[in-house]
PLY file of the C-alpha trace (Angstrom):
ply
format ascii 1.0
element vertex 169
property float x
property float y
property float z
element edge 168
property int vertex1
property int vertex2
end_header
-39.89 -12.72 2.94
-38.28 -10.07 0.73
-39.07 -9.40 -2.89
-36.10 -9.77 -5.20
-36.66 -7.45 -8.16
-34.94 -9.55 -10.85
-37.02 -12.68 -10.45
-40.29 -11.20 -9.21
-40.71 -13.83 -6.56
-40.22 -13.97 -2.84
-36.95 -15.27 -1.45
-36.03 -16.17 2.07
-33.25 -14.24 3.85
-30.82 -17.13 3.35
-31.50 -17.35 -0.37
-31.23 -13.58 -0.75
-27.90 -13.56 1.11
-26.64 -16.30 -1.25
-27.66 -14.31 -4.34
-26.01 -11.14 -3.02
-22.73 -12.92 -2.29
-22.72 -14.34 -5.81
-23.07 -10.83 -7.28
-20.32 -9.20 -5.16
-16.91 -8.86 -6.79
-14.05 -11.09 -5.68
-11.73 -9.79 -2.97
-8.98 -7.39 -4.04
-5.95 -9.17 -5.37
-2.39 -8.34 -4.42
0.16 -7.08 -6.92
3.93 -7.15 -7.08
5.43 -3.79 -6.19
6.37 -3.10 -9.81
2.88 -3.87 -11.11
1.28 -1.80 -8.34
3.36 1.25 -9.28
2.51 0.71 -12.95
-1.21 0.51 -12.11
-1.04 3.71 -10.04
0.68 5.59 -12.87
-1.73 4.19 -15.44
-4.73 5.25 -13.33
-3.32 8.76 -12.92
-2.89 9.08 -16.70
-6.44 7.87 -17.39
-7.93 10.43 -14.99
-5.95 13.65 -15.40
-6.34 16.19 -12.59
-5.73 19.92 -12.36
-2.70 19.17 -10.19
0.10 16.62 -10.15
-0.85 13.77 -7.84
1.55 12.30 -5.30
2.38 8.60 -5.13
1.92 7.35 -1.58
2.82 4.19 0.27
1.15 2.77 3.36
2.85 0.07 5.42
1.41 -2.00 8.26
4.18 -3.11 10.57
4.41 -6.10 12.90
5.08 -3.96 16.01
3.12 -2.71 19.01
3.66 1.08 19.09
2.11 1.31 22.56
5.35 -0.18 23.86
8.27 2.26 23.96
10.79 -0.26 22.61
8.68 -0.99 19.50
8.13 2.51 18.08
9.42 2.84 14.52
10.73 6.29 13.60
13.30 7.79 11.31
14.07 10.00 8.34
15.16 9.17 4.84
16.52 11.34 2.06
14.84 10.18 -1.14
17.10 10.12 -4.23
14.61 12.09 -6.34
12.76 13.97 -3.60
8.99 14.12 -3.22
8.33 17.05 -5.51
8.94 19.59 -2.73
11.52 18.28 -0.29
13.95 15.38 -0.38
13.73 14.25 3.21
10.79 12.24 4.51
10.10 11.57 8.19
8.19 8.49 9.25
6.96 7.05 12.52
4.28 4.86 14.01
1.86 6.64 16.29
-0.97 4.80 18.04
-1.35 2.23 15.28
1.41 0.16 13.64
1.06 2.01 10.33
3.46 4.20 8.40
2.47 6.23 5.37
4.47 8.65 3.26
4.66 10.33 -0.11
7.37 8.83 -2.31
7.10 11.10 -5.34
4.80 12.56 -7.96
3.14 10.71 -10.82
5.09 12.76 -13.36
8.41 11.36 -12.02
7.94 8.18 -14.01
8.27 4.56 -12.95
12.08 4.43 -12.51
12.36 7.42 -10.16
9.38 6.29 -8.09
10.86 2.79 -7.77
14.21 4.25 -6.62
12.45 6.43 -4.04
10.39 3.45 -2.92
13.50 1.29 -2.54
15.19 3.99 -0.42
12.10 4.48 1.76
11.47 0.79 2.45
15.17 0.18 3.14
15.17 3.06 5.66
12.09 1.65 7.40
13.78 -1.76 7.54
16.95 -0.28 9.04
14.83 1.57 11.64
13.49 -1.74 12.98
13.37 -1.38 16.77
15.07 -3.82 19.13
11.76 -4.81 20.70
10.20 -5.85 17.39
10.32 -9.61 17.42
8.86 -12.07 15.01
9.80 -13.29 11.61
7.85 -10.83 9.48
8.44 -7.08 10.03
6.08 -5.88 7.25
2.53 -7.22 7.57
0.87 -5.42 4.65
1.51 -2.67 2.11
-0.44 -0.60 -0.39
0.50 1.98 -3.01
-1.83 4.68 -4.33
-1.95 8.13 -5.85
-3.46 11.10 -4.04
-6.97 10.65 -5.44
-6.55 7.29 -7.10
-7.26 3.70 -6.30
-5.00 1.88 -3.85
-3.26 -1.34 -4.84
-2.33 -3.93 -2.24
1.25 -5.14 -2.58
2.66 -8.60 -1.97
4.77 -8.22 1.16
7.62 -10.36 -0.24
8.18 -7.86 -3.07
8.53 -4.93 -0.66
10.58 -6.55 2.12
14.32 -5.78 1.65
15.27 -9.10 3.31
13.28 -11.13 0.79
14.87 -12.58 -2.37
11.81 -11.26 -4.27
12.50 -7.63 -3.18
11.49 -5.16 -5.94
10.96 -7.93 -8.49
8.17 -8.00 -11.04
7.28 -11.66 -10.71
5.72 -13.41 -7.74
0 1
1 2
2 3
3 4
4 5
5 6
6 7
7 8
8 9
9 10
10 11
11 12
12 13
13 14
14 15
15 16
16 17
17 18
18 19
19 20
20 21
21 22
22 23
23 24
24 25
25 26
26 27
27 28
28 29
29 30
30 31
31 32
32 33
33 34
34 35
35 36
36 37
37 38
38 39
39 40
40 41
41 42
42 43
43 44
44 45
45 46
46 47
47 48
48 49
49 50
50 51
51 52
52 53
53 54
54 55
55 56
56 57
57 58
58 59
59 60
60 61
61 62
62 63
63 64
64 65
65 66
66 67
67 68
68 69
69 70
70 71
71 72
72 73
73 74
74 75
75 76
76 77
77 78
78 79
79 80
80 81
81 82
82 83
83 84
84 85
85 86
86 87
87 88
88 89
89 90
90 91
91 92
92 93
93 94
94 95
95 96
96 97
97 98
98 99
99 100
100 101
101 102
102 103
103 104
104 105
105 106
106 107
107 108
108 109
109 110
110 111
111 112
112 113
113 114
114 115
115 116
116 117
117 118
118 119
119 120
120 121
121 122
122 123
123 124
124 125
125 126
126 127
127 128
128 129
129 130
130 131
131 132
132 133
133 134
134 135
135 136
136 137
137 138
138 139
139 140
140 141
141 142
142 143
143 144
144 145
145 146
146 147
147 148
148 149
149 150
150 151
151 152
152 153
153 154
154 155
155 156
156 157
157 158
158 159
159 160
160 161
161 162
162 163
163 164
164 165
165 166
166 167
167 168
């Protein structure tokens, strides 16, 4: 029996586990790509840093990079650059993940969305022949360098989807 400090009585392990699960926050929700970018920019404004943070995207792909015909790689020239250079290289290594910087928080929402559109379209066009299956993008998240990450609805980031880059679900 463990003592639970709020009630000052002994609870069994099962009861304690039930109380702890009630107190835990709900799982992270997913945002549309537009709302996720807005949240990242809002968070960067609320917590100013001594440097300009980058906006980063992380994609989980539906490929097996251990197989030679399923490696995703390519380069893309972003319309507004990344703050230093305009060309971004991407590739899957041992895991089916791709991450890249798509701009700085001081670019503003429009420029970041244009860079994001160019990056995701380039990743889509780099789809390898061996990648089969209906869904190429499994998951996505957008964050700033030192900020919170926001999970993105895959339909709003997939260029083949009718909901691509839209604000509503």
